[in-house]
SESE-222299 format. One record per atom (N, C-alpha, C): atom name; x, y, z. Coordinates in steps of 0.02 Angstrom, whole numbers, plus 50000, padded with zeros to 5 digits. Each point is the difference from the previous one (the first is absolute). Layout:
 at     x     y     z
 CA     X     Y     Z
...
***
This chain:
 at     x     y     z
  N 50957 51379 50608
 CA 50004 50073 50005
  C 49925 50019 50013
  N 49993 50048 50053
 CA 49932 50022 50015
  C 49977 50059 49961
  N 49936 50002 49985
 CA 49976 50054 49958
  C 49970 50059 50050
  N 49998 49987 50067
 CA 49963 50042 50039
  C 50041 50063 50020
  N 49965 50055 50008
 CA 50033 50058 50020
  C 50034 49996 50070
  N 49958 49971 50049
 CA 50024 49990 50063
  C 49979 49928 50017
  N 50024 49965 50052
 CA 49981 49935 50023
  C 49923 50001 50021
  N 49963 49960 49962
 CA 49929 49999 50022
  C 49983 49968 50060
  N 49953 50027 50044
 CA 49977 49985 50060
  C 49931 49970 49997
  N 49984 49931 50006
 CA 49938 49970 49989
  C 49950 50026 50046
  N 50015 50012 50063
 CA 49953 50028 50048
  C 49976 50067 49983
  N 50052 50038 49978
 CA 49976 50069 49980
  C 49958 50002 49928
  N 50022 49957 49957
 CA 49962 49997 49946
  C 49927 49977 50011
  N 49989 49950 50041
 CA 49936 49973 50016
  C 49956 50048 50040
  N 50035 50054 50033
 CA 49966 50053 50036
  C 49962 50049 49952
  N 50029 49999 49940
 CA 49966 50054 49949
  C 49930 49972 49984
  N 49977 49946 50012
 CA 49934 49977 49983
  C 49947 50031 50038
  N 50019 50022 50062
 CA 49948 50016 50049
  C 49947 50056 49963
  N 49936 49980 50005
 CA 49948 50054 49973
  C 49996 49999 49928
  N 50030 49949 49954
 CA 49996 49989 49933
  C 49961 49935 49980
  N 49995 49992 49937
 CA 49967 49941 49969
  C 50045 49938 50013
  N 50060 50010 50013
 CA 50045 49948 50015
  C 49981 49970 50069
  N 49987 50037 50050
 CA 49973 49975 50072
  C 49928 49971 49987
  N 49961 50029 49960
 CA 49934 49981 49986
  C 49997 49927 49977
  N 50039 49988 49947
 CA 49997 49931 49972
  C 50056 49949 50020
  N 50037 50023 50040
 CA 50051 49953 50036
  C 50066 49991 49965
  N 50018 50048 49960
 CA 50072 49991 49971
  C 50052 50014 50049
  N 50053 49949 49998
 CA 50054 50006 50041
  C 50070 49996 49953
  N 50044 50043 50018
 CA 50067 49996 49967
  C 50036 49948 50041
  N 50027 49951 49964
 CA 50030 49940 50040
  C 50078 49991 49988
  N 50021 50030 49953
 CA 50076 49991 49983
  C 50022 50053 49951
  N 50066 50018 50012
 CA 50035 50041 49954
  C 50068 49978 49990
  N 50016 49984 49935
 CA 50064 49969 49988
  C 50040 50055 49966
  N 50061 49985 49968
 CA 50046 50056 49970
  C 49959 50029 49943
  N 49958 49967 49963
 CA 49976 50025 49944
  C 49923 49982 49990
  N 49968 49980 50055
 CA 49924 49988 49995
  C 49967 50012 50064
  N 49932 50013 49999
 CA 49955 50002 50057
  C 49950 49957 49991
  N 49979 49966 50062
 CA 49945 49952 49999
  C 49948 50021 50046
  N 49936 49977 49989
 CA 49945 50013 50043
  C 49944 49949 49991
  N 49956 50006 50044
 CA 49940 49941 49998
  C 49931 50041 50015
  N 49956 49964 49971
 CA 49932 50020 50003
  C 49957 49943 50012
  N 49946 50003 50052
 CA 49961 49944 50002
  C 49952 49993 49945
  N 49987 49930 49988
 CA 49947 49992 49956
  C 49933 49982 50041
  N 49965 50045 50013
 CA 49945 49997 50046
  C 49941 50050 49973
  N 49949 50008 50048
 CA 49948 50044 49989
  C 50018 50069 49984
  N 50050 50019 50020
 CA 50028 50073 49993
  C 50029 50011 49930
  N 50018 49947 49969
 CA 50032 50003 49929
  C 49963 49965 49947
  N 49950 49965 50018
 CA 49954 49964 49951
  C 49952 50035 49959
  N 49992 49983 49935
 CA 49941 50022 49955
  C 49943 49949 50014
  N 49941 50011 49968
 CA 49945 49960 50013
  C 50009 49923 49991
  N 50050 49977 49957
 CA 50011 49929 49985
  C 50041 49966 50051
  N 50013 50045 50056
 CA 50047 49973 50054
  C 50076 49988 49983
  N 50015 50036 49945
 CA 50069 49999 49979
  C 50030 50073 50014
  N 50070 50001 50006
 CA 50033 50060 50013
  C 49980 50052 49940
  N 49974 50057 50017
 CA 49983 50052 49953
  C 50058 50025 49964
  N 49998 50004 49931
 CA 50056 50031 49963
  C 50022 50066 50024
  N 49954 50041 50026
 CA 50025 50061 50025
  C 50040 49998 50066
  N 49983 49947 50039
 CA 50038 49987 50064
  C 50070 49977 49971
  N 50005 49961 49959
 CA 50069 49983 49973
  C 50040 50059 49983
  N 49966 50044 49963
 CA 50036 50064 49977
  C 50014 50045 50060
  N 49965 49998 50051
 CA 50014 50038 50063
  C 50065 49973 50028
  N 50000 49934 50005
 CA 50064 49972 50025
  C 50056 50016 49956
  N 49990 49987 49937
 CA 50058 50012 49949
  C 50026 50070 50006
  N 49955 50051 49999
 CA 50021 50065 49999
  C 50026 50020 50063
  N 49979 49979 50057
 CA 50031 50010 50062
  C 50074 49978 50001
  N 50010 49935 49977
 CA 50067 49980 50002
  C 50050 50036 49963
  N 49980 50019 49941
 CA 50042 50041 49950
  C 50005 50067 50029
  N 49948 50038 50024
 CA 50006 50064 50024
  C 50046 50007 50067
  N 49987 49952 50040
 CA 50045 49994 50063
  C 50074 49991 49979
  N 50007 49951 49953
 CA 50075 49994 49974
  C 50025 50067 49970
  N 49959 50024 49965
 CA 50022 50072 49966
  C 50014 50047 50046
  N 49962 50006 50051
 CA 50017 50053 50061
  C 50066 49978 50033
  N 50013 49937 50003
 CA 50066 49978 50034
  C 50058 50009 49958
  N 49995 50025 49940
 CA 50062 50004 49962
  C 50019 50071 49989
  N 49963 50046 50026
 CA 50011 50075 49988
  C 50019 50031 50069
  N 50023 50060 49991
 CA 50009 50039 50064
  C 49929 50035 50012
  N 49972 49976 50064
 CA 49930 50021 50014
  C 50003 50073 50024
  N 50055 50033 50007
 CA 50001 50071 50016
  C 49991 50041 49940
  N 50020 49970 49947
 CA 49996 50037 49930
  C 49943 49984 49952
  N 49985 49937 50004
 CA 49957 49973 49948
  C 49943 49955 50023
  N 49945 49995 49962
 CA 49955 49949 50014
  C 49987 49962 49930
  N 49974 49937 50009
 CA 49978 49964 49941
  C 49924 50001 50004
  N 49967 50011 49938
 CA 49934 49992 49988
  C 49984 49956 49940
  N 49947 49958 50009
 CA 49978 49952 49944
  C 49980 50037 49938
  N 50024 49978 49945
 CA 49979 50022 49935
  C 49954 49954 49960
  N 50017 49938 50010
 CA 49961 49946 49968
  C 50010 49934 50028
  N 49952 49958 50010
 CA 50007 49940 50025
  C 49952 49949 49955
  N 50026 49941 49990
 CA 49957 49955 49960
  C 50015 49928 50039
  N 49949 49951 49979
 CA 50005 49933 50028
  C 49975 49952 49955
  N 50025 49948 49991
 CA 49974 49934 49970
  C 49982 49951 50056
  N 49935 49990 50007
 CA 49981 49948 50050
  C 49993 49931 49966
  N 50048 49960 50028
 CA 50019 49936 49966
  C 49962 49941 50037
  N 49986 49999 50062
 CA 49967 49948 50042
  C 49964 50028 50055
  N 49938 49981 50010
 CA 49959 50022 50049
  C 50022 49976 50072
  N 49996 50034 50055
 CA 50027 49988 50065
  C 49937 49997 50049
  N 49983 49947 50025
 CA 49938 49985 50044
  C 50007 50003 50069
  N 50066 49993 50019
 CA 50011 49998 50072
  C 50070 50004 50021
  N 50021 50006 50061
 CA 50064 50011 50019
  C 50031 50067 49993
  N 50061 50009 49969
 CA 50031 50057 50000
  C 50020 50017 49930
  N 50006 50056 49976
 CA 50034 50021 49941
  C 50061 50035 50023
  N 50062 49973 49963
 CA 50064 50025 50021
  C 50031 50033 49941
  N 50018 50065 49996
 CA 50030 50029 49956
  C 50075 50016 49997
  N 50033 50005 49946
 CA 50071 50023 50002
  C 50010 50053 49948
  N 50027 50057 50018
 CA 50013 50055 49946
  C 50080 50009 49993
  N 50014 50005 49934
 CA 50069 50014 49984
  C 49996 50060 49951
  N 50055 50041 50011
 CA 50007 50059 49959
  C 50025 49976 49937
  N 49970 50021 49938
 CA 50022 49987 49930
  C 50040 50054 49977
  N 49986 50069 50021
 CA 50033 50059 49977
  C 49995 50048 50052
  N 50055 50025 50019
 CA 50009 50050 50055
  C 50026 50064 49977
  N 49970 50041 49965
 CA 50017 50063 49976
  C 49997 50057 50047
  N 50026 50063 49978
 CA 49993 50053 50039
  C 49939 50032 50009
  N 49950 49988 49946
 CA 49935 50030 49990
  C 49948 49945 50003
  N 50016 49938 49988
 CA 49945 49951 49995
  C 50037 49928 50030
  N 49952 49965 50020
 CA 50020 49930 50020
  C 49947 49945 49970
  N 50025 49947 49985
 CA 49954 49944 49975
  C 50009 49943 50047
  N 49947 49971 50027
 CA 50000 49938 50038
  C 49961 49953 49973
  N 50027 49934 50008
 CA 49965 49938 49990
  C 49979 49968 50060
  N 49935 49979 50000
 CA 49979 49974 50068
  C 49967 49933 49979
  N 50017 49941 50033
 CA 49973 49935 49992
  C 49957 49984 50061
  N 49936 49977 49991
 CA 49963 49982 50057
  C 49990 49922 49993
  N 50008 49969 50063
 CA 49991 49919 50006
  C 49943 49986 50048
  N 49971 49939 49988
 CA 49950 49971 50047
  C 50047 49964 50055
  N 49955 49974 50049
 CA 50030 49965 50055
  C 50041 49937 49979
  N 49994 49976 49940
 CA 50035 49945 49969
  C 50058 50019 49957
  N 50020 50063 50001
 CA 50053 50033 49961
  C 49981 49996 49928
  N 49941 49999 49976
 CA 49982 49999 49931
  C 49991 50074 49979
  N 50024 50023 49950
 CA 49994 50070 49970
  C 49926 50013 49984
  N 49974 50051 50038
 CA 49925 50013 49992
  C 49995 50071 49966
  N 50051 50041 49997
 CA 49987 50070 49970
  C 50076 50027 49990
  N 50009 50040 49941
 CA 50058 50021 49982
  C 49981 50078 49986
  N 50042 50045 50024
 CA 49974 50071 49998
  C 50069 50045 49983
  N 49984 50054 49973
 CA 50054 50052 49988
  C 49977 50071 50024
  N 50047 50025 50034
 CA 49981 50064 50025
  C 50054 50052 49980
  N 49979 50061 49970
 CA 50035 50060 49985
  C 49994 50047 50054
  N 50060 50029 50027
 CA 49992 50049 50049
  C 50038 50062 49978
  N 49976 50059 50013
 CA 50040 50067 49984
  C 50033 50014 50059
  N 50066 50026 49995
 CA 50038 50024 50052
  C 49999 50075 49998
  N 49967 50029 50050
 CA 49995 50072 49991
  C 50025 50034 50065
  N 50030 50064 49995
 CA 50017 50041 50050
  C 49948 50007 50056
  N 50026 49995 50064
 CA 49950 50010 50048
  C 49984 50077 50010
  N 49938 50017 50005
 CA 49984 50068 50007
  C 50003 50020 50077
  N 50024 50060 50016
 CA 50004 50021 50070
  C 49938 50029 50031
***
C-alpha cells in the first residue's frame, strides 16, 4: 500500500532542485517505492570537510531533503505544506569517496506532524549516518 498522495514522478521531483542547494552539491532523487524515497549525493569536493570526509552538515542536507520531499509527497499540495521542525544525525562512518545513498521512511504520518527516519550508506552499502526528521504539516497560505 502506497503512502503517497498521488503517484510520484521522479523527473518532476528532480526538477525541484533547480537553483537550490540540491543542485549545488549534486543531490539526485533516484527512487520512490510504496513507502520510501531514495536519493544520492556525491562524496567529493562539494560535500567534503577539511579532512576529505563527507561533512556532517552535507549528510544532514541529504537526510532532510529526502524526508522533506517524502513529506511533501504525502500531503495535498493545494492545501498544505511540510516544514522542518527538527533534524538530527548520528554520523557512524566517514565517507571518503564514491556516493552517499539515502533512504527515508515515514515513522509517523499525522495530520499536523510527520516523523521520518533516514539512513545513509556509503558506496559499499555500509551505514554511515542515521537521521530523524520531524516535519510540521501546516495549511497553505494564499
